C-alpha positions as CSV (number, residue, x, y, z in Angstrom):
1,M,103.7,132.2,88.9
2,E,100.5,132.7,90.8
3,R,99.9,130.5,93.9
4,I,96.5,129.0,93.8
5,G,94.7,127.2,96.6
6,I,91.4,125.5,95.9
7,Q,89.0,124.9,98.7
8,A,86.5,122.0,98.0
9,A,83.0,122.3,99.5
10,S,83.7,119.3,101.7
11,P,87.4,118.4,101.8
12,A,87.0,115.4,104.0
13,E,84.8,113.8,101.4
14,Q,86.7,114.8,98.3
15,P,90.5,114.0,98.3
16,F,91.2,115.8,95.1
17,H,89.9,118.8,93.2
18,V,90.7,119.6,89.5
19,S,90.1,122.8,87.6
20,L,90.8,122.6,83.9
21,Q,91.0,125.6,81.6
22,A,91.3,124.9,77.9
23,G,91.0,128.3,76.3
24,K,88.3,128.5,73.7
25,L,87.3,124.9,74.3
26,G,86.0,125.8,77.8
27,S,86.7,124.6,81.3
28,C,85.5,122.1,83.8
29,E,85.9,121.2,87.5
30,M,85.9,117.8,89.1
31,N,86.2,116.2,92.5
32,P,87.5,112.7,91.8
33,D,88.5,110.0,94.3
34,V,91.3,108.8,91.9
35,L,92.7,110.9,89.1
36,S,95.0,110.4,86.1
37,V,95.8,113.3,83.7
38,R,97.9,112.8,80.6
39,V,99.3,115.6,78.5
40,A,100.4,114.8,75.0
41,Q,102.2,116.9,72.5
42,N,103.0,116.7,68.8
43,V,106.6,115.4,68.1
44,L,108.4,114.5,65.0
45,R,110.0,111.0,65.1
46,A,111.7,109.5,62.0
47,N,110.1,112.3,60.0
48,V,106.7,111.1,61.1
49,P,104.4,113.4,63.3
50,E,102.8,111.7,66.3
51,M,101.2,112.6,69.6
52,W,103.5,111.8,72.5
53,N,102.4,111.5,76.1
54,S,104.9,113.9,77.7
55,V,103.6,114.4,81.2
56,S,101.3,112.4,83.4
57,V,99.9,113.2,86.8
58,F,98.5,110.4,89.0
59,C,96.6,111.0,92.2
60,E,95.3,108.4,94.6
61,E,94.6,107.7,98.3
62,E,96.8,105.1,99.8
63,P,95.5,102.4,102.2
64,S,97.2,104.4,105.1
65,G,94.9,107.4,104.2
66,A,97.8,109.5,102.7
67,L,96.9,111.4,99.5
68,V,99.6,111.1,96.9
69,I,100.2,113.0,93.7
70,R,102.9,111.7,91.3
71,V,104.2,113.7,88.3
72,L,105.9,111.6,85.6
73,V,107.6,112.7,82.4
74,F,108.1,110.6,79.2
75,N,110.5,110.9,76.4
76,P,110.5,108.8,73.2
77,D,114.3,108.2,73.6
78,W,113.9,106.8,77.2
79,D,113.1,103.2,78.2
80,G,110.5,104.4,80.7
81,A,109.0,107.2,82.6
82,L,110.8,109.5,85.0
83,Q,109.0,110.5,88.2
84,I,110.0,114.1,88.9
85,A,107.8,114.8,91.9
86,E,105.7,113.2,94.6
87,L,103.4,115.3,96.8
88,R,101.9,113.7,99.8
89,S,99.4,114.9,102.4
90,W,97.9,113.2,105.5
91,P,94.5,114.9,106.0
92,K,93.2,112.2,108.4
93,D,96.2,112.2,110.6
94,R,95.8,115.0,113.1
95,S,99.2,114.2,114.8
96,N,101.2,114.7,111.5
97,L,102.6,118.3,111.6
98,T,103.6,118.4,108.0
99,P,100.7,119.7,105.8
100,L,102.3,118.8,102.5
101,G,105.4,116.6,101.9
102,C,107.3,117.4,98.6
103,N,109.8,114.9,97.2
104,L,111.5,116.2,94.1
105,D,114.0,113.2,93.8
106,H,114.0,111.9,90.3
107,V,113.0,108.2,90.2
108,G,113.5,106.3,87.0
109,P,112.6,102.8,85.7
């Protein structure tokens, strides 16, 4: 897997940067303040095909200034979402020596 680092034009002004590649449909890039991405896939439930939201990524800036990305997975057999990752950075806190905190604990409903 290739490691990709994306450098925004002005990181202090844009907390998140998204680059989307969609094959023949094209691509786009965005610099949102708050971001929510949902990926659905076709599943067969009770012999009926439906699109199921399988993965969601939520990005936000907390009141403390920390930037947080949460990754959640969903399964039609579960009562709720399962958070599988939380990534946290503190770009405004120069005293923090951790550039990126990564919590892979699974957090359920």
